[in-house]
PLY file of the C-alpha trace (Angstrom):
ply
format ascii 1.0
element vertex 206
property float x
property float y
property float z
element edge 205
property int vertex1
property int vertex2
end_header
-231.33 99.61 80.73
-229.40 99.11 77.52
-230.40 97.06 74.51
-227.34 95.91 72.56
-227.45 95.36 68.81
-224.66 93.30 67.25
-223.26 94.65 64.00
-222.58 91.46 62.06
-224.22 88.06 62.13
-221.24 85.77 61.60
-219.08 83.64 63.85
-217.54 86.57 65.70
-221.01 87.87 66.54
-221.84 84.50 68.08
-218.63 84.63 70.11
-219.38 88.10 71.44
-222.93 87.12 72.33
-221.75 84.04 74.21
-218.98 85.96 76.02
-221.11 88.81 77.28
-224.79 87.81 77.42
-224.55 85.76 80.65
-222.90 88.59 82.60
-224.82 91.68 81.51
-226.25 93.84 84.29
-229.89 93.25 85.16
-232.10 94.84 82.52
-229.42 94.93 79.83
-229.71 92.48 76.95
-228.82 91.65 73.37
-231.92 92.27 71.26
-230.71 91.29 67.80
-228.17 91.88 65.09
-227.66 93.69 61.80
-226.25 91.98 58.77
-226.27 92.77 55.06
-226.63 89.10 54.16
-228.87 86.27 55.29
-227.02 84.51 58.10
-229.64 83.57 60.70
-228.08 83.17 64.13
-231.08 81.04 65.08
-229.49 78.27 63.02
-226.79 78.16 65.71
-229.17 78.17 68.65
-229.08 81.91 69.41
-232.50 83.42 70.04
-231.64 86.69 68.33
-233.55 88.15 65.38
-232.00 89.89 62.43
-233.24 93.46 62.89
-232.28 94.61 59.43
-229.21 95.47 57.43
-226.59 98.11 58.08
-227.85 100.43 55.35
-231.26 101.24 56.81
-231.42 100.91 60.58
-232.53 103.62 62.98
-231.04 103.17 66.44
-233.52 103.59 69.30
-232.54 105.90 72.19
-231.83 103.00 74.58
-229.86 100.97 72.03
-226.10 100.74 71.57
-224.29 98.98 68.78
-221.59 96.36 69.37
-218.99 95.87 66.65
-219.00 92.17 65.78
-216.90 92.38 62.61
-213.18 91.68 62.87
-211.80 93.05 59.60
-210.54 96.64 59.99
-211.85 97.76 56.58
-215.29 96.45 57.43
-215.22 98.22 60.78
-214.34 101.52 59.13
-217.15 101.21 56.59
-219.75 100.13 59.13
-218.88 102.83 61.64
-219.23 105.47 58.94
-222.59 104.08 57.91
-224.02 103.71 61.41
-223.19 107.00 63.07
-219.52 106.72 63.97
-217.80 105.40 67.10
-220.18 107.22 69.46
-222.97 104.81 68.50
-220.96 101.81 69.72
-220.68 100.39 73.22
-217.40 99.38 74.85
-217.60 95.87 76.32
-214.95 94.51 78.69
-215.26 90.87 79.63
-215.24 90.32 83.41
-212.47 87.75 83.00
-210.23 90.19 81.16
-207.70 92.25 83.09
-207.69 95.92 82.16
-205.34 98.22 84.05
-206.85 101.26 85.72
-204.22 103.31 83.90
-205.12 101.99 80.44
-207.01 104.34 78.12
-209.69 102.86 75.88
-211.55 104.57 73.06
-215.17 104.19 72.02
-216.63 100.90 70.86
-213.75 98.73 72.11
-214.36 95.01 72.68
-212.04 93.16 75.08
-212.56 89.40 75.22
-212.09 86.89 78.04
-208.62 86.41 79.52
-207.21 89.36 77.58
-204.60 91.53 79.33
-204.58 95.29 78.76
-201.59 96.40 80.76
-200.36 99.53 82.52
-200.52 102.84 80.64
-201.49 101.19 77.38
-203.87 102.76 74.91
-206.46 101.41 72.45
-208.23 103.72 70.01
-211.82 103.67 68.82
-213.41 100.39 67.69
-210.38 98.28 68.58
-210.96 94.54 69.05
-208.80 92.65 71.57
-209.78 89.03 71.27
-209.62 86.28 73.88
-206.25 85.58 75.53
-204.52 88.48 73.75
-202.17 90.86 75.52
-201.45 94.56 75.11
-198.24 95.27 77.01
-197.39 98.23 79.19
-197.15 101.55 77.34
-198.31 99.94 74.08
-200.65 101.81 71.75
-203.19 100.67 69.16
-204.66 103.05 66.59
-208.34 103.16 65.69
-209.96 100.06 64.12
-207.08 97.70 64.96
-207.96 94.02 65.50
-206.01 91.55 67.62
-207.14 87.98 67.01
-206.88 85.41 69.79
-203.57 84.82 71.61
-201.79 87.83 70.10
-198.93 89.19 72.24
-197.99 92.83 71.74
-195.22 93.43 74.24
-194.26 96.58 76.11
-194.00 99.86 74.21
-195.26 98.52 70.86
-197.13 101.04 68.72
-199.55 100.07 65.96
-201.08 102.38 63.38
-204.79 102.48 62.54
-206.60 99.67 60.72
-203.95 97.00 61.19
-204.84 93.34 61.71
-203.03 90.64 63.70
-203.73 86.96 63.10
-204.00 84.42 65.89
-200.82 83.88 67.88
-198.85 86.76 66.36
-196.19 88.36 68.56
-194.36 91.69 68.37
-191.13 92.33 70.26
-190.87 95.30 72.64
-190.82 98.94 71.49
-191.33 98.17 67.80
-193.58 100.28 65.60
-196.06 98.72 63.15
-197.56 101.08 60.58
-201.14 101.71 59.55
-203.05 99.22 57.36
-200.64 96.37 58.08
-201.45 92.66 58.26
-199.47 90.41 60.59
-200.16 86.76 59.85
-201.05 84.06 62.33
-198.04 82.88 64.32
-195.72 85.59 63.00
-192.99 86.87 65.31
-192.15 90.46 64.43
-188.55 91.38 65.24
-188.32 94.61 63.22
-190.80 97.45 62.83
-192.43 98.27 59.51
-194.04 101.15 57.66
-197.65 101.46 56.51
-199.36 98.83 54.38
-196.96 95.93 54.96
-197.96 92.25 55.25
-195.76 90.14 57.54
-195.74 86.39 58.10
-193.63 83.56 59.57
-191.15 83.50 62.48
-189.05 85.56 62.37
-191.48 87.65 60.34
-190.70 88.61 56.77
-192.58 90.59 54.16
-194.97 88.95 51.77
0 1
1 2
2 3
3 4
4 5
5 6
6 7
7 8
8 9
9 10
10 11
11 12
12 13
13 14
14 15
15 16
16 17
17 18
18 19
19 20
20 21
21 22
22 23
23 24
24 25
25 26
26 27
27 28
28 29
29 30
30 31
31 32
32 33
33 34
34 35
35 36
36 37
37 38
38 39
39 40
40 41
41 42
42 43
43 44
44 45
45 46
46 47
47 48
48 49
49 50
50 51
51 52
52 53
53 54
54 55
55 56
56 57
57 58
58 59
59 60
60 61
61 62
62 63
63 64
64 65
65 66
66 67
67 68
68 69
69 70
70 71
71 72
72 73
73 74
74 75
75 76
76 77
77 78
78 79
79 80
80 81
81 82
82 83
83 84
84 85
85 86
86 87
87 88
88 89
89 90
90 91
91 92
92 93
93 94
94 95
95 96
96 97
97 98
98 99
99 100
100 101
101 102
102 103
103 104
104 105
105 106
106 107
107 108
108 109
109 110
110 111
111 112
112 113
113 114
114 115
115 116
116 117
117 118
118 119
119 120
120 121
121 122
122 123
123 124
124 125
125 126
126 127
127 128
128 129
129 130
130 131
131 132
132 133
133 134
134 135
135 136
136 137
137 138
138 139
139 140
140 141
141 142
142 143
143 144
144 145
145 146
146 147
147 148
148 149
149 150
150 151
151 152
152 153
153 154
154 155
155 156
156 157
157 158
158 159
159 160
160 161
161 162
162 163
163 164
164 165
165 166
166 167
167 168
168 169
169 170
170 171
171 172
172 173
173 174
174 175
175 176
176 177
177 178
178 179
179 180
180 181
181 182
182 183
183 184
184 185
185 186
186 187
187 188
188 189
189 190
190 191
191 192
192 193
193 194
194 195
195 196
196 197
197 198
198 199
199 200
200 201
201 202
202 203
203 204
204 205
């Protein structure tokens, strides 16, 4: 039996709870969440207590953390504070399609109707939100976040800690650097180096 503890108490935590709680194996459950602020999930009808903050929480032997923060910088900081990627569970929604040849790191969350295609790779603490697609032979570095409806086509490579807004699309075989931000609805037609912000269609630099 596994007790899951959400890291984060915001809207994304509520989404993850609602995606996965109904389909957990018998005996597994969400037991609460950690948050450094005061954002009671009970106000939104979730019967989950705030167990503490992320600075002073001791994980019980049967507990696993679930990353419920979308921002890559926040994920990096929280993972370092809470014991690294090994402390985090990987959750794959039963309505996602994940190829048997895909390789997933530790603490990955794959939402409903996502598509993780043949021979693709996602590093540690990657978030692949609902309806997003990771094409064949594509690769995501650690701590990358794909918001909903993102389409990374075949052979795309993405460096660590990059973030893709809702509906972004990257053409095949392009390379996106580390620490990049691709805005909602952007269509990336040329690769970019580290630290670049892209927006619009076709995408251009901010």
